[in-house]
N, C-alpha and C positions, 0 to 999 in steps of 0.2 A: 351560547347564552350566558354562561357564567362570566365570560370575559366582558360582556356588555353590562351585566348587572353589578359586578363588583365595584367598578369605579363610581357608579351612581349610588350604590349603597354606602360607599365611603363618604361621598359628598353629603348625603342625607344625615349620616352619623355625625359628621363634622358640624352640619347646620344645627343638629339637636344639641350638641355640646355648646355651640356658640350661643344658642338661645338661652342657656342658663345664665349668661352674663349680659343679656339684653336689657335688664332693668338695673337700676341703682336704688339704694335705700339710704335715707338720712334719718338719724335719730336726733331730735331737736329738744333742748330744754326751753322752758318758757322764758321769754325776754321780759315779761312783766306779768304779775298776777295780783289780785286784790279781792276783797270781800265787800259786797254791798250789804250793809246792816239796815234793816227797815227802821227808819228814824225820820220823822217829819221835818226836823230841823236840818237834816243833812250834815250833821256834825261828826259822824263816826266813820272810821275807816281802819285799814290794817295793811297799808302798802308795804311796809318793811317787815311785817310779822312773819313768823315761821309757819303759820297755818292759814288755810282757807276754810270757810264754813258754808255748808249747803243744807237747806231744810228749814225747820222752824225751831225756835227756842221753846222752853217750857211754858212761856206765856203767849206763844203764837207769833212772835216777831220773826219775820222772814229773813233768811240769809241766802245770798246768791254769790257764786264764785265767778270771777272774770279771769280769762287766760288768753295770752297772746304769744305767738311764735314767729320768729323771723325765718321766712322761707326763701330768702334771697340766694341761698346756696344751691337751689334747684336751677339748672340751666334754663334760660328763656326758651319758650316754644316746646318744652317737654310736655309729655302727657302723663298726668297723675293716674295711677292704677290702684293704689292702696293707701289708706290713711287709717291710723289708729291712735287714739289718745289714751294714755295710761296714767292712772292716778292711784293714790294709796290713802285709804281712810285709816286714821290712827287713833280715833276715839269717837265714842258715841254712847249716849244713854239709852238709845232705842234697842229693842231686842230682836227686831226682824229686818231683813233687807228692805231697801226703799227704792222705788222707781226713780230714775233720774233722766233728765233730758238735756241735750246740748243744742244751743241755738246760736246762729251767727249774729254778732253784735254789729249794729249799724251806725254807731256814733263813736268818735274817739273817746278814750278814757285813759286815766293815768294811775301811776303808782308813786305815791309820795313817800314821806319818811315816817308816817304814823306807825305806831305799834300798839296793838290791843293790850289792855290792862289785864293782869292776872293770866288766865289761860287763853286770852285773846278772843274768847267766844262772844264777848259783848262789844268788841272793838275798842278803839281809843280815839282821842281827839284828832280829827282830820287835819292835815297840813296842806299847803298849796301844792297843786299837782295831783292830789288824791282823787280817786273815784269814791263817791258817796251815794246815798240813796237818791239825792236830788241832783247831783252833778256827775258828768263823766269826767271832767277835769275841774277841780275846785280852784278858783272861783269863776273861771272864764267860760266854761262849756257846760251848761245845764243839760240834763236829759230832757227830751221831749216828753217822755213818760217816766214817772217816778219808779225807781227800781230798775232802770236800765232800758235802753232802746235795742231791740233785737228782733230778728225775723220770727214770725209766728210759726213757720214751718220748722219742725224738728230736724236737725241735721243728723243726729244719732241718739239712741237711747239705750239704757242698760239698767241692770239691777245693782244698786250700790250696797255692798255688804255693811254690816255693823263695824267690822274691822277687816283690814287686809286690802290687797290690791284689786283693782277692777279696771275695765277698759270700755271705752266707747268704740264699738267696732265700725269698720267701713260700711258705708251705705252710698247710694248714688248721690244723695245730697251732701254728705260729708266730703266725698271726693270732689264734688262740684264746687264746694266752698274754696278748697285749696286751689283748684284749677282756675277759678274766677280771680282769686287773689294773684296767682302767678301770671295770668294773662292780662291783668290790669282792668278787668271788667268791673270789679268791685274793690273798694279799699279794704285792706286787712286790719280789722279791728278785733280779730280773734273771736272767741266764743264766750257765752255765759252758761254756767251749769246751774240747773234748777232741780231741786228735789221735790219731795211731796210737801206741798205748802197748804194742804187741806186739813191736816190734823196737827195737834200739838206735839212737841218733843221729838221731831224726826231728825234734828240736826246731826250732821256728821262733821268731824274735823278732818281736813285733808292736808297733808304735808305740802307746803308751798315751795317755791323755787329757792327761798332763803333758808329752808330747813337745814339744821345742822345735826340732826339726830344721827346715831351711829349707822343706821341703815342707809342714810344718804339718798333716800328715794325722793325724787322731785317729779313734778308733772313733765311727761315726755310725750312728744308727738313723733310718730314714725311714719314717714312718707316714702312710698316706693313709686318710681316714675321711669318712663322710657324717654330718653333724650332723643333729639332729632338724629336720624341715621340708624335707628335700631328698630327691631321688629320682634318683640317678645311673643312667645306662644302661651296659650291658655288651654288647660284641660288636656284630655287624652281622647283621641277618636274612638268610636265604638267598633265592636268586632264586625267582621264581614264574613261572607261565605268563602272568601279567598284565604281564610286561615290566619288573618292578621287584622290589626286595627287600621281603620282608615285614617291616614295622616297626611297633613300638608306641611311642607317645610319651606322656609325662605333661605335660599343659598346666596350668600353675598349680602352686602348692606344696601339699603334703599337710599343711596346718596346720589345727588345730581351729577350726571356725567358717567355714571356706572350702570351696569346691568345686573339686576337681581333676578334669580331664577326661582319660580314657584315649582315645587315638585310635589305631586300627588301620588300616593301609593295606597292601594287597597288589596292587591292580589287578585282582583276580579278581572279576568280577561275582557277587554273591550267594554269595561264598565262605564255607564253613562253617569255623569255628575255635573253639577252646576255649583259655582262659587258665588255665594251671596256677599254683598258689601254693605257695611254700615259705617258710621262715623266713630264708633267707640264700642268697647266691650262692657258687659255687665259686671258689677262687683261680685256677684254670685250667679252661676248659670241656672237656667231652667232645665230640669231633668225630666225627660220623657222616655219611657222604654229603656232606661239605663243609659241613655245618650244625653250629653250636655249641650245646650244651645247657649252660646255666649254673646251673640250680637245684640246691641241695643235695638229696641223695636222701632223700625221705620218701614216705609214701603220699600223693601230691599231691592235695589238694582242688582245686577249680577254681571259676571265676566263672560256670560254665555255658556251654552251647553258644550261639553267636551267629552271625548271618549278616551279611555285608557288604551294602551297598546296591548299586545297579546300577553304581556307579562303582568298587566294590571298596574302600569305606571304611566304617568304623564309628566312632561316637563314643559314649562311655559316661561321663556325668557321675557323679562320686562325691562326695557331701557328706561332709565330714570332721567327725565329732562332736567337741565340746570335752570332753576326758576326760584326767584326770591319769594314769589307768591306761594309756591308749593312747599317751601321750607317750613317744617314744623307741622304740616297738615297731617292729621290722623286719618287712617284708612284701615278699618277693621274688616276681616274676611274670614269666612268659614264655608266649608263645602258640604253638599248633600249628595250622596251616592244612591242611585237606584240599584237595589240588590235583591231581586225577586227570589233568589235561591236561599236567602236567609229568612228565618221565621219572622223577623221584624220587617223585611222587605225594603229596608233603607238603612243607611248609616250616615252619621254625622262625623266630620273630622274634628280635630282640634281647631282652635281659632288663633288668629294672629292680629296684633295691633301694630300696623306699620306706621312709623312716624318718619316722614320724609326728611332727609338731611341735605 
């Protein structure tokens, strides 16, 4: 038995180590940013300024920040699994944190050569190419709605401190924004940042991409993705009566013309399990009874019922066809084990997001 298990254990161990490199991460600085200053004439902007502004002035005039990032460095057909936007607030007259929301912009906008006067909080004379309260790009592209055109749905939200760094964390919508841009379903016009616009004096100053302060902190977008031909793992399977966690591994790469092998281990002899299938994983799992469920909610199809062998292991070779249609297609899977000897009576495995190559 040892002779049989040792090579398999080595394979699974190698697959686990390989899974650590199944995703790639890019850190991107903004390619353009600007501030919209509430102004009926649309004559104010800060395209080349060192700061962005969000919230309201002491007189109630609204400020909104625009940000755009070039994601062309992500390979086509990749699957985005994590997105985070990091910013730094460097000045505020407010004394408490402020809720802030991020929305996908729907109209092109620009960054001209304008620089705000003084501390830049009131903006400066707009120049051709600038975004203003009335125009996405002055003077050729007006906004449909004064103050910017953007999706009503919030892509991400956070609490913005009076001073210091803060982040808009990953959500299903934020990941979908970048995925839609990558796949060409929607044009990439970036995001708009809105603060509390209901009370006076909430404005925050945020370091822009042109900022030259000693800290050198500028808006940064971090994107993690799985390129075609990779299958990252998510989470850790829950414990079983077999004395180990229920795990599924992908041995080999899911590339056309090759064979990838799914390996399931629970240590439960002849354990009955089913592998559910979805199109994607969740940004954060649902947790029940200490077990994490990662698959996006759909009417889950499955790979059918299967039994472990006497050692609590199953191997499933999967030949990958060569297909232009299949290339880049995402395929998420997670397994559920019937484990009546465990107080929970079931176990969930870790999940995989297979992106065919």
